[in-house]
MIVOVO-66023 format. One record per atom (N, C-alpha, C): residue in one letter; chain; atom name; x, y, z. Coordinates in steps of 0.1 Angstrom, whole numbers. Layout:
<recs>
+-------+------+------+-------+-------+-------+
! lomar ! miti ! fimi !     u !     v !     w !
+-------+------+------+-------+-------+-------+
!     A !    A !   CA !     X !     Y !     Z !
...
+-------+------+------+-------+-------+-------+
</recs>
This chain:
<recs>
+-------+------+------+-------+-------+-------+
! lomar ! miti ! fimi !     u !     v !     w !
+-------+------+------+-------+-------+-------+
!     M !    A !    N !   195 !   -38 !     9 !
!     M !    A !   CA !   196 !   -34 !    24 !
!     M !    A !    C !   185 !   -37 !    33 !
!     D !    A !    N !   191 !   -47 !    39 !
!     D !    A !   CA !   180 !   -51 !    49 !
!     D !    A !    C !   177 !   -35 !    64 !
!     I !    A !    N !   168 !   -34 !    71 !
!     I !    A !   CA !   160 !   -27 !    75 !
!     I !    A !    C !   177 !   -24 !    89 !
!     F !    A !    N !   180 !   -29 !    92 !
!     F !    A !   CA !   194 !   -32 !    99 !
!     F !    A !    C !   203 !   -37 !    98 !
!     T !    A !    N !   210 !   -29 !    82 !
!     T !    A !   CA !   224 !   -26 !    83 !
!     T !    A !    C !   236 !   -20 !    86 !
!     K !    A !    N !   250 !   -21 !    82 !
!     K !    A !   CA !   255 !   -13 !    82 !
!     K !    A !    C !   256 !    -2 !    76 !
!     D !    A !    N !   245 !    -1 !    62 !
!     D !    A !   CA !   242 !     6 !    51 !
!     D !    A !    C !   237 !    23 !    56 !
!     I !    A !    N !   231 !    19 !    67 !
!     I !    A !   CA !   221 !    27 !    71 !
!     I !    A !    C !   229 !    31 !    85 !
!     K !    A !    N !   234 !    44 !    85 !
!     K !    A !   CA !   243 !    49 !    89 !
!     K !    A !    C !   237 !    61 !    99 !
!     S !    A !    N !   228 !    68 !    96 !
!     S !    A !   CA !   225 !    79 !    98 !
!     S !    A !    C !   207 !    82 !    96 !
!     M !    A !    N !   200 !    93 !   106 !
!     M !    A !   CA !   184 !    92 !   101 !
!     M !    A !    C !   181 !    95 !    83 !
!     E !    A !    N !   193 !   104 !    80 !
!     E !    A !   CA !   191 !   109 !    66 !
!     E !    A !    C !   188 !    90 !    56 !
!     D !    A !    N !   199 !    85 !    62 !
!     D !    A !   CA !   199 !    70 !    55 !
!     D !    A !    C !   188 !    57 !    59 !
!     L !    A !    N !   180 !    61 !    66 !
!     L !    A !   CA !   169 !    55 !    73 !
!     L !    A !    C !   162 !    56 !    66 !
!     L !    A !    N !   156 !    76 !    62 !
!     L !    A !   CA !   146 !    78 !    60 !
!     L !    A !    C !   147 !    74 !    43 !
!     I !    A !    N !   158 !    76 !    37 !
!     I !    A !   CA !   159 !    71 !    20 !
!     I !    A !    C !   159 !    54 !    23 !
!     H !    A !    N !   156 !    48 !    30 !
!     H !    A !   CA !   159 !    34 !    28 !
!     H !    A !    C !   140 !    36 !    34 !
!     G !    A !    N !   135 !    41 !    41 !
!     G !    A !   CA !   124 !    40 !    39 !
!     G !    A !    C !   113 !    45 !    32 !
!     L !    A !    N !   116 !    52 !    21 !
!     L !    A !   CA !   114 !    59 !     7 !
!     L !    A !    C !   114 !    46 !    -4 !
!     E !    A !    N !   125 !    39 !    -3 !
!     E !    A !   CA !   130 !    29 !   -16 !
!     E !    A !    C !   118 !    18 !    -9 !
!     D !    A !    N !   111 !    15 !     4 !
!     D !    A !   CA !   114 !     6 !    10 !
!     D !    A !    C !    95 !     5 !     2 !
!     V !    A !    N !    86 !    19 !     4 !
!     V !    A !   CA !    76 !    21 !     5 !
!     V !    A !    C !    72 !    20 !   -15 !
!     Y !    A !    N !    87 !    28 !   -23 !
!     Y !    A !   CA !    83 !    22 !   -36 !
!     Y !    A !    C !    81 !    15 !   -38 !
!     Y !    A !    N !    92 !     0 !   -38 !
!     Y !    A !   CA !    93 !   -14 !   -39 !
!     Y !    A !    C !    74 !   -13 !   -34 !
!     A !    A !    N !    70 !   -16 !   -24 !
!     A !    A !   CA !    55 !   -17 !   -24 !
!     A !    A !    C !    47 !   -11 !   -33 !
!     E !    A !    N !    51 !    -2 !   -35 !
!     E !    A !   CA !    37 !     3 !   -43 !
!     E !    A !    C !    40 !    -1 !   -55 !
!     Q !    A !    N !    49 !    -5 !   -62 !
!     Q !    A !   CA !    55 !   -13 !   -74 !
!     Q !    A !    C !    46 !   -25 !   -72 !
!     Q !    A !    N !    49 !   -29 !   -60 !
!     Q !    A !   CA !    42 !   -48 !   -62 !
!     Q !    A !    C !    24 !   -45 !   -59 !
!     I !    A !    N !    22 !   -33 !   -56 !
!     I !    A !   CA !    12 !   -35 !   -57 !
!     I !    A !    C !     1 !   -27 !   -66 !
!     L !    A !    N !     7 !   -24 !   -75 !
!     L !    A !   CA !     5 !   -21 !   -85 !
!     L !    A !    C !     2 !   -36 !   -94 !
!     K !    A !    N !     9 !   -42 !   -94 !
!     K !    A !   CA !    15 !   -58 !  -103 !
!     K !    A !    C !     1 !   -61 !   -99 !
!     S !    A !    N !     3 !   -63 !   -83 !
!     S !    A !   CA !    -9 !   -72 !   -78 !
!     S !    A !    C !   -26 !   -67 !   -78 !
!     L !    A !    N !   -28 !   -52 !   -77 !
!     L !    A !   CA !   -40 !   -48 !   -79 !
!     L !    A !    C !   -52 !   -55 !   -90 !
!     P !    A !    N !   -44 !   -55 !  -104 !
!     P !    A !   CA !   -52 !   -61 !  -112 !
!     P !    A !    C !   -56 !   -75 !  -112 !
!     K !    A !    N !   -48 !   -84 !  -105 !
!     K !    A !   CA !   -52 !   -96 !   -99 !
!     K !    A !    C !   -61 !   -99 !   -89 !
!     M !    A !    N !   -63 !   -85 !   -86 !
!     M !    A !   CA !   -74 !   -90 !   -69 !
!     M !    A !    C !   -88 !   -81 !   -78 !
!     I !    A !    N !   -86 !   -75 !   -86 !
!     I !    A !   CA !   -96 !   -66 !   -96 !
!     I !    A !    C !  -103 !   -76 !  -104 !
!     N !    A !    N !   -96 !   -88 !  -106 !
!     N !    A !   CA !  -101 !   -94 !  -118 !
!     N !    A !    C !  -110 !  -108 !  -110 !
!     K !    A !    N !  -106 !  -109 !   -98 !
!     K !    A !   CA !  -111 !  -122 !   -90 !
!     K !    A !    C !  -123 !  -112 !   -78 !
!     A !    A !    N !  -128 !  -102 !   -80 !
!     A !    A !   CA !  -134 !   -98 !   -68 !
!     A !    A !    C !  -147 !   -97 !   -74 !
!     T !    A !    N !  -158 !  -104 !   -70 !
!     T !    A !   CA !  -170 !  -108 !   -84 !
!     T !    A !    C !  -182 !   -91 !   -75 !
!     N !    A !    N !  -179 !   -87 !   -60 !
!     N !    A !   CA !  -184 !   -76 !   -62 !
!     N !    A !    C !  -182 !   -65 !   -67 !
!     R !    A !    N !  -192 !   -59 !   -74 !
!     R !    A !   CA !  -195 !   -46 !   -75 !
!     R !    A !    C !  -182 !   -33 !   -75 !
!     D !    A !    N !  -191 !   -30 !   -59 !
!     D !    A !   CA !  -184 !   -22 !   -50 !
!     D !    A !    C !  -167 !   -22 !   -50 !
!     L !    A !    N !  -169 !   -35 !   -43 !
!     L !    A !   CA !  -150 !   -39 !   -42 !
!     L !    A !    C !  -144 !   -37 !   -55 !
!     A !    A !    N !  -145 !   -42 !   -68 !
!     A !    A !   CA !  -145 !   -43 !   -78 !
!     A !    A !    C !  -138 !   -29 !   -83 !
!     T !    A !    N !  -148 !   -16 !   -86 !
!     T !    A !   CA !  -146 !    -7 !   -84 !
!     T !    A !    C !  -141 !     1 !   -75 !
!     G !    A !    N !  -138 !    -7 !   -66 !
!     G !    A !   CA !  -132 !     5 !   -55 !
!     G !    A !    C !  -113 !    -1 !   -55 !
!     L !    A !    N !  -111 !   -10 !   -59 !
!     L !    A !   CA !   -99 !   -16 !   -60 !
!     L !    A !    C !   -93 !    -9 !   -76 !
!     K !    A !    N !  -107 !    -7 !   -88 !
!     K !    A !   CA !   -97 !     0 !   -97 !
!     K !    A !    C !   -96 !    18 !   -94 !
!     N !    A !    N !  -103 !    26 !   -84 !
!     N !    A !   CA !  -100 !    30 !   -80 !
!     N !    A !    C !   -87 !    35 !   -74 !
!     H !    A !    N !   -85 !    25 !   -68 !
!     H !    A !   CA !   -71 !    28 !   -59 !
!     H !    A !    C !   -59 !    24 !   -69 !
!     L !    A !    N !   -62 !    12 !   -82 !
!     L !    A !   CA !   -49 !    13 !   -86 !
!     L !    A !    C !   -46 !    25 !   -96 !
!     E !    A !    N !   -57 !    36 !   -97 !
!     E !    A !   CA !   -53 !    47 !  -106 !
!     E !    A !    C !   -46 !    55 !   -94 !
!     E !    A !    N !   -50 !    56 !   -78 !
!     E !    A !   CA !   -46 !    65 !   -68 !
!     E !    A !    C !   -30 !    59 !   -65 !
!     T !    A !    N !   -30 !    46 !   -69 !
!     T !    A !   CA !   -17 !    39 !   -67 !
!     T !    A !    C !    -6 !    46 !   -78 !
!     K !    A !    N !    -9 !    48 !   -91 !
!     K !    A !   CA !     0 !    53 !  -104 !
!     K !    A !    C !     7 !    65 !   -98 !
!     N !    A !    N !    -6 !    76 !   -93 !
!     N !    A !   CA !    -1 !    88 !   -91 !
!     N !    A !    C !     7 !    88 !   -74 !
!     Q !    A !    N !     2 !    82 !   -67 !
!     Q !    A !   CA !    12 !    80 !   -56 !
!     Q !    A !    C !    31 !    77 !   -62 !
!     V !    A !    N !    31 !    64 !   -68 !
!     V !    A !   CA !    48 !    62 !   -76 !
!     V !    A !    C !    54 !    75 !   -81 !
!     E !    A !    N !    46 !    85 !   -93 !
!     E !    A !   CA !    46 !    94 !   -94 !
!     E !    A !    C !    49 !   106 !   -82 !
!     R !    A !    N !    44 !   109 !   -74 !
!     R !    A !   CA !    48 !   114 !   -57 !
!     R !    A !    C !    62 !   111 !   -59 !
!     L !    A !    N !    61 !    98 !   -53 !
!     L !    A !   CA !    69 !    95 !   -48 !
!     L !    A !    C !    88 !    93 !   -55 !
!     D !    A !    N !    81 !    96 !   -70 !
!     D !    A !   CA !    90 !   105 !   -80 !
!     D !    A !    C !    96 !   112 !   -79 !
!     K !    A !    N !    87 !   127 !   -69 !
!     K !    A !   CA !    90 !   135 !   -69 !
!     K !    A !    C !    97 !   137 !   -56 !
!     V !    A !    N !    93 !   130 !   -48 !
!     V !    A !   CA !   101 !   130 !   -32 !
!     V !    A !    C !   111 !   125 !   -37 !
!     F !    A !    N !   117 !   116 !   -40 !
!     F !    A !   CA !   131 !   114 !   -46 !
!     F !    A !    C !   138 !   126 !   -55 !
!     A !    A !    N !   132 !   131 !   -64 !
!     A !    A !   CA !   142 !   142 !   -70 !
!     A !    A !    C !   142 !   159 !   -60 !
!     K !    A !    N !   131 !   159 !   -50 !
!     K !    A !   CA !   138 !   169 !   -44 !
!     K !    A !    C !   146 !   163 !   -35 !
!     L !    A !    N !   149 !   154 !   -32 !
!     L !    A !   CA !   159 !   146 !   -23 !
!     L !    A !    C !   174 !   144 !   -32 !
!     G !    A !    N !   175 !   150 !   -46 !
!     G !    A !   CA !   185 !   144 !   -48 !
!     G !    A !    C !   187 !   130 !   -55 !
!     K !    A !    N !   175 !   123 !   -57 !
!     K !    A !   CA !   181 !   103 !   -55 !
!     K !    A !    C !   175 !   101 !   -67 !
!     Q !    A !    N !   177 !    93 !   -76 !
!     Q !    A !   CA !   169 !    87 !   -82 !
!     Q !    A !    C !   165 !    76 !   -77 !
!     P !    A !    N !   148 !    78 !   -85 !
!     P !    A !   CA !   139 !    67 !   -74 !
!     P !    A !    C !   145 !    52 !   -78 !
!     S !    A !    N !   141 !    45 !   -68 !
!     S !    A !   CA !   144 !    31 !   -65 !
!     S !    A !    C !   134 !    25 !   -56 !
!     G !    A !    N !   134 !    13 !   -53 !
!     G !    A !   CA !   133 !     1 !   -42 !
!     G !    A !    C !   139 !    -5 !   -38 !
!     A !    A !    N !   135 !    -9 !   -26 !
!     A !    A !   CA !   146 !   -21 !   -17 !
!     A !    A !    C !   134 !   -33 !   -18 !
!     K !    A !    N !   141 !   -40 !   -21 !
!     K !    A !   CA !   130 !   -54 !   -18 !
!     K !    A !    C !   122 !   -53 !    -1 !
!     C !    A !    N !   110 !   -53 !    -4 !
!     C !    A !   CA !   102 !   -48 !    11 !
!     C !    A !    C !    98 !   -66 !    12 !
!     P !    A !    N !   104 !   -76 !    22 !
!     P !    A !   CA !    96 !   -87 !    26 !
!     P !    A !    C !    88 !   -85 !    29 !
!     A !    A !    N !    77 !   -73 !    39 !
!     A !    A !   CA !    70 !   -74 !    43 !
!     A !    A !    C !    54 !   -74 !    32 !
!     I !    A !    N !    56 !   -64 !    28 !
!     I !    A !   CA !    47 !   -62 !    20 !
!     I !    A !    C !    48 !   -76 !     8 !
!     D !    A !    N !    57 !   -85 !     5 !
!     D !    A !   CA !    60 !   -97 !    -5 !
!     D !    A !    C !    50 !  -109 !    -1 !
!     G !    A !    N !    53 !  -102 !    17 !
!     G !    A !   CA !    44 !  -114 !    26 !
!     G !    A !    C !    33 !  -111 !    24 !
!     I !    A !    N !    27 !  -102 !    24 !
!     I !    A !   CA !    15 !   -96 !    23 !
!     I !    A !    C !     6 !  -105 !    18 !
!     I !    A !    N !    15 !   -97 !     1 !
!     I !    A !   CA !     7 !  -102 !    -9 !
!     I !    A !    C !     9 !  -115 !   -12 !
!     E !    A !    N !    17 !  -124 !    -7 !
!     E !    A !   CA !    21 !  -140 !   -11 !
!     E !    A !    C !     8 !  -145 !    -4 !
!     E !    A !    N !     6 !  -136 !    12 !
!     E !    A !   CA !    -3 !  -144 !    18 !
!     E !    A !    C !   -17 !  -143 !     9 !
!     A !    A !    N !   -23 !  -131 !     6 !
!     A !    A !   CA !   -29 !  -133 !    -4 !
!     A !    A !    C !   -35 !  -137 !   -13 !
!     D !    A !    N !   -25 !  -140 !   -20 !
!     D !    A !   CA !   -26 !  -147 !   -33 !
!     D !    A !    C !   -25 !  -161 !   -28 !
!     E !    A !    N !   -21 !  -167 !   -22 !
!     E !    A !   CA !   -26 !  -184 !   -13 !
!     E !    A !    C !   -41 !  -180 !    -9 !
!     T !    A !    N !   -41 !  -170 !     1 !
!     T !    A !   CA !   -55 !  -178 !     8 !
!     T !    A !    C !   -63 !  -172 !    -7 !
!     A !    A !    N !   -66 !  -167 !   -12 !
!     A !    A !   CA !   -74 !  -168 !   -26 !
!     A !    A !    C !   -79 !  -175 !   -35 !
!     S !    A !    N !   -65 !  -180 !   -38 !
!     S !    A !   CA !   -64 !  -193 !   -42 !
!     S !    A !    C !   -68 !  -205 !   -36 !
!     E !    A !    N !   -75 !  -206 !   -25 !
!     E !    A !   CA !   -78 !  -217 !   -16 !
!     E !    A !    C !   -93 !  -216 !   -17 !
!     I !    A !    N !   -98 !  -204 !   -20 !
!     I !    A !   CA !  -114 !  -201 !   -16 !
!     I !    A !    C !  -124 !  -206 !   -28 !
!     E !    A !    N !  -134 !  -213 !   -29 !
!     E !    A !   CA !  -144 !  -210 !   -41 !
!     E !    A !    C !  -157 !  -206 !   -43 !
!     D !    A !    N !  -159 !  -204 !   -27 !
!     D !    A !   CA !  -167 !  -194 !   -29 !
!     D !    A !    C !  -171 !  -186 !   -31 !
!     K !    A !    N !  -172 !  -179 !   -39 !
!     K !    A !   CA !  -171 !  -163 !   -41 !
!     K !    A !    C !  -177 !  -152 !   -35 !
!     A !    A !    N !  -186 !  -151 !   -25 !
!     A !    A !   CA !  -185 !  -144 !   -17 !
!     A !    A !    C !  -180 !  -142 !    -5 !
!     V !    A !    N !  -171 !  -155 !    -5 !
!     V !    A !   CA !  -161 !  -158 !     6 !
!     V !    A !    C !  -147 !  -148 !     7 !
!     L !    A !    N !  -143 !  -153 !   -11 !
!     L !    A !   CA !  -132 !  -146 !   -18 !
!     L !    A !    C !  -135 !  -132 !   -18 !
!     D !    A !    N !  -146 !  -124 !   -19 !
!     D !    A !   CA !  -146 !  -113 !   -19 !
!     D !    A !    C !  -142 !  -110 !    -6 !
!     A !    A !    N !  -147 !  -110 !     6 !
!     A !    A !   CA !  -144 !  -110 !    20 !
!     A !    A !    C !  -132 !  -106 !    23 !
!     A !    A !    N !  -124 !  -121 !    21 !
!     A !    A !   CA !  -103 !  -127 !    22 !
!     A !    A !    C !   -97 !  -112 !    12 !
!     L !    A !    N !  -109 !  -111 !    -1 !
!     L !    A !   CA !   -99 !   -96 !    -6 !
!     L !    A !    C !  -101 !   -84 !    -3 !
!     V !    A !    N !  -108 !   -85 !     7 !
!     V !    A !   CA !  -116 !   -70 !    10 !
!     V !    A !    C !  -104 !   -69 !    22 !
!     A !    A !    N !   -98 !   -84 !    35 !
!     A !    A !   CA !   -89 !   -84 !    43 !
!     A !    A !    C !   -72 !   -80 !    40 !
!     A !    A !    N !   -75 !   -89 !    27 !
!     A !    A !   CA !   -58 !   -85 !    21 !
!     A !    A !    C !   -56 !   -70 !    17 !
!     A !    A !    N !   -64 !   -68 !     9 !
!     A !    A !   CA !   -65 !   -54 !     9 !
!     A !    A !    C !   -56 !   -42 !    15 !
!     H !    A !    N !   -68 !   -44 !    32 !
!     H !    A !   CA !   -67 !   -40 !    42 !
!     H !    A !    C !   -55 !   -38 !    46 !
!     A !    A !    N !   -44 !   -56 !    46 !
!     A !    A !   CA !   -36 !   -54 !    54 !
!     A !    A !    C !   -28 !   -45 !    47 !
!     V !    A !    N !   -25 !   -43 !    30 !
!     V !    A !   CA !   -19 !   -33 !    24 !
!     V !    A !    C !   -21 !   -23 !    29 !
!     E !    A !    N !   -30 !   -17 !    34 !
!     E !    A !   CA !   -34 !    -2 !    32 !
!     E !    A !    C !   -31 !    -2 !    46 !
!     H !    A !    N !   -28 !    -6 !    57 !
!     H !    A !   CA !   -26 !    -7 !    67 !
!     H !    A !    C !    -7 !    -8 !    74 !
!     Y !    A !    N !    -1 !   -16 !    60 !
!     Y !    A !   CA !    13 !   -17 !    62 !
!     Y !    A !    C !    19 !     0 !    56 !
!     E !    A !    N !     6 !     6 !    44 !
!     E !    A !   CA !    18 !    18 !    34 !
!     E !    A !    C !    14 !    28 !    44 !
!     I !    A !    N !    -4 !    30 !    53 !
!     I !    A !   CA !    -5 !    38 !    65 !
!     I !    A !    C !     6 !    40 !    78 !
!     C !    A !    N !    13 !    32 !    77 !
!     C !    A !   CA !    22 !    33 !    87 !
!     C !    A !    C !    35 !    32 !    79 !
!     R !    A !    N !    37 !    27 !    69 !
!     R !    A !   CA !    53 !    34 !    64 !
!     R !    A !    C !    52 !    53 !    64 !
!     Y !    A !    N !    42 !    53 !    57 !
!     Y !    A !   CA !    42 !    69 !    53 !
!     Y !    A !    C !    41 !    76 !    65 !
!     G !    A !    N !    31 !    76 !    72 !
!     G !    A !   CA !    30 !    83 !    87 !
!     G !    A !    C !    47 !    88 !    92 !
!     T !    A !    N !    51 !    71 !    91 !
!     T !    A !   CA !    67 !    74 !   101 !
!     T !    A !    C !    74 !    81 !    86 !
!     L !    A !    N !    74 !    77 !    72 !
!     L !    A !   CA !    84 !    85 !    70 !
!     L !    A !    C !    82 !   101 !    70 !
!     I !    A !    N !    73 !   109 !    67 !
!     I !    A !   CA !    65 !   121 !    72 !
!     I !    A !    C !    73 !   125 !    85 !
!     A !    A !    N !    71 !   118 !    95 !
!     A !    A !   CA !    76 !   117 !   108 !
!     A !    A !    C !    90 !   122 !   104 !
!     W !    A !    N !    99 !   112 !    98 !
!     W !    A !   CA !   113 !   114 !    95 !
!     W !    A !    C !   119 !   131 !    87 !
!     A !    A !    N !   107 !   129 !    80 !
!     A !    A !   CA !   111 !   138 !    71 !
!     A !    A !    C !   108 !   150 !    77 !
!     E !    A !    N !   104 !   155 !    87 !
!     E !    A !   CA !   100 !   164 !    93 !
!     E !    A !    C !   110 !   166 !   103 !
!     Q !    A !    N !   115 !   154 !   110 !
!     Q !    A !   CA !   126 !   155 !   116 !
!     Q !    A !    C !   139 !   163 !   114 !
!     L !    A !    N !   135 !   161 !   100 !
!     L !    A !   CA !   153 !   164 !    92 !
!     L !    A !    C !   147 !   173 !    82 !
!     G !    A !    N !   140 !   184 !    83 !
!     G !    A !   CA !   134 !   197 !    82 !
!     G !    A !    C !   130 !   194 !    65 !
!     H !    A !    N !   128 !   182 !    62 !
!     H !    A !   CA !   130 !   180 !    47 !
!     H !    A !    C !   116 !   182 !    42 !
!     E !    A !    N !   109 !   197 !    45 !
!     E !    A !   CA !    98 !   202 !    42 !
!     E !    A !    C !    87 !   199 !    33 !
!     E !    A !    N !    99 !   200 !    19 !
!     E !    A !   CA !    92 !   200 !     4 !
!     E !    A !    C !    87 !   187 !     3 !
!     I !    A !    N !    87 !   178 !    12 !
!     I !    A !   CA !    90 !   163 !     7 !
!     I !    A !    C !    72 !   159 !    17 !
!     V !    A !    N !    71 !   165 !    27 !
!     V !    A !   CA !    61 !   162 !    39 !
!     V !    A !    C !    47 !   164 !    23 !
!     R !    A !    N !    47 !   174 !    22 !
!     R !    A !   CA !    31 !   173 !    12 !
!     R !    A !    C !    32 !   159 !     6 !
!     F !    A !    N !    40 !   158 !    -4 !
!     F !    A !   CA !    38 !   144 !   -15 !
!     F !    A !    C !    36 !   136 !    -3 !
!     L !    A !    N !    43 !   131 !     9 !
!     L !    A !   CA !    35 !   120 !    16 !
!     L !    A !    C !    29 !   120 !    23 !
!     T !    A !    N !    22 !   129 !    23 !
!     T !    A !   CA !    11 !   136 !    30 !
!     T !    A !    C !     0 !   131 !    22 !
!     T !    A !    N !    -2 !   137 !    14 !
!     T !    A !   CA !   -13 !   132 !     2 !
!     T !    A !    C !   -15 !   119 !     2 !
!     N !    A !    N !    -2 !   112 !     2 !
!     N !    A !   CA !    -5 !    96 !    -2 !
!     N !    A !    C !    -9 !    92 !    12 !
!     L !    A !    N !    -3 !    96 !    21 !
!     L !    A !   CA !    -6 !    92 !    39 !
!     L !    A !    C !   -27 !    94 !    34 !
!     N !    A !    N !   -32 !   103 !    31 !
!     N !    A !   CA !   -44 !   108 !    32 !
!     N !    A !    C !   -54 !    99 !    26 !
!     E !    A !    N !   -42 !    94 !     6 !
!     E !    A !   CA !   -54 !    86 !     2 !
!     E !    A !    C !   -50 !    73 !     8 !
!     E !    A !    N !   -44 !    66 !    18 !
!     E !    A !   CA !   -41 !    55 !    20 !
!     E !    A !    C !   -51 !    52 !    33 !
!     K !    A !    N !   -55 !    63 !    37 !
!     K !    A !   CA !   -65 !    63 !    51 !
!     K !    A !    C !   -80 !    62 !    41 !
!     A !    A !    N !   -83 !    71 !    32 !
!     A !    A !   CA !   -95 !    72 !    28 !
!     A !    A !    C !   -99 !    58 !    13 !
!     A !    A !    N !   -87 !    50 !    13 !
!     A !    A !   CA !   -88 !    36 !     7 !
!     A !    A !    C !   -94 !    25 !    16 !
!     N !    A !    N !   -88 !    29 !    30 !
!     N !    A !   CA !   -88 !    17 !    40 !
!     N !    A !    C !  -104 !    25 !    47 !
!     T !    A !    N !  -109 !    34 !    43 !
!     T !    A !   CA !  -124 !    37 !    49 !
!     T !    A !    C !  -132 !    32 !    46 !
!     K !    A !    N !  -129 !    32 !    28 !
!     K !    A !   CA !  -136 !    28 !    15 !
!     K !    A !    C !  -141 !    14 !    18 !
!     L !    A !    N !  -130 !     3 !    22 !
!     L !    A !   CA !  -125 !    -9 !    27 !
!     L !    A !    C !  -138 !   -10 !    36 !
!     N !    A !    N !  -135 !    -3 !    44 !
!     N !    A !   CA !  -142 !   -13 !    59 !
!     N !    A !    C !  -160 !    -4 !    52 !
!     T !    A !    N !  -167 !     4 !    41 !
!     T !    A !   CA !  -174 !     9 !    40 !
!     T !    A !    C !  -179 !    -3 !    35 !
!     V !    A !    N !  -176 !    -7 !    17 !
!     V !    A !   CA !  -178 !   -19 !    14 !
!     V !    A !    C !  -178 !   -33 !    22 !
!     A !    A !    N !  -169 !   -37 !    31 !
!     A !    A !   CA !  -169 !   -48 !    36 !
!     A !    A !    C !  -185 !   -47 !    43 !
!     L !    A !    N !  -186 !   -36 !    50 !
!     L !    A !   CA !  -198 !   -35 !    66 !
!     L !    A !    C !  -209 !   -34 !    57 !
!     R !    A !    N !  -211 !   -22 !    51 !
!     R !    A !   CA !  -219 !   -13 !    44 !
!     R !    A !    C !  -229 !   -17 !    38 !
!     K !    A !    N !  -216 !   -24 !    22 !
!     K !    A !   CA !  -217 !   -28 !    12 !
!     K !    A !    C !  -225 !   -40 !    14 !
!     G !    A !    N !  -223 !   -51 !    23 !
!     G !    A !   CA !  -230 !   -64 !    25 !
!     G !    A !    C !  -216 !   -74 !    21 !
!     V !    A !    N !  -205 !   -70 !    21 !
!     V !    A !   CA !  -195 !   -83 !    16 !
!     V !    A !    C !  -194 !   -94 !    23 !
!     N !    A !    N !  -192 !   -85 !    39 !
!     N !    A !   CA !  -190 !   -99 !    49 !
!     N !    A !    C !  -202 !  -102 !    51 !
!     A !    A !    N !  -212 !   -94 !    49 !
!     A !    A !   CA !  -230 !  -102 !    53 !
!     A !    A !    C !  -230 !  -112 !    42 !
!     K !    A !    N !  -229 !  -112 !    34 !
!     K !    A !   CA !  -232 !  -121 !    22 !
!     K !    A !    C !  -220 !  -133 !    23 !
!     A !    A !    N !  -206 !  -130 !    30 !
!     A !    A !   CA !  -196 !  -142 !    29 !
!     A !    A !    C !  -204 !  -150 !    42 !
!     S !    A !    N !  -208 !  -146 !    51 !
!     S !    A !   CA !  -208 !  -157 !    62 !
!     S !    A !    C !  -229 !  -162 !    62 !
!     A !    A !    N !  -234 !  -155 !    52 !
!     A !    A !   CA !  -248 !  -165 !    50 !
!     A !    A !    C !  -243 !  -177 !    40 !
+-------+------+------+-------+-------+-------+
</recs>
C-alpha cells in the first residue's frame, strides 16, 4: 500500500499504515546496523551503533505491543524512503577508502535514519492521540525518545569525539 492509495480511507487507516511503515523501517535498520558496525573504525561510533542495535530490537518489541493493543498482526509496509536512505548509505560507504572519512559518512547516514524515525514516531504519536489511542502513545513515545537520544549521541561522536575532525585532517 502506497501512502496515497485508495486503501487509506480514514485516519485510523493512515495510523495503521504509518505503523506498518515504521515497523518495516525498523526491520531494515536491524539488517543494516551490523554492516555499519563492521565498517566503523572509530570505537565510540561502533559502540554507539551496537547500543542502538539493541535499542532497535526493543523498539520492534514495543511496536509488536502497539499492534497487539490495536488488535492487529505486526506487519511492515515497504517503505521506499528508508530503503533509499539505506541504499544511499551503502553506495556512499562502498566508494570511500579513507577510514576516517568513512566514519564521518557512517555518522551522516545514521543521522539520516534517525531523523526519518524521529519524524515518523512524532507523527504517529500525534495521530494516536488524536484518535484516542492513549494505550499506544507510551510505547511510541519511548521509541521516539530513544531515537532522539541516538541522534544526540551521534552529534557527540561527530563533534566531541573527533570523527569529523579526524576525517577533515
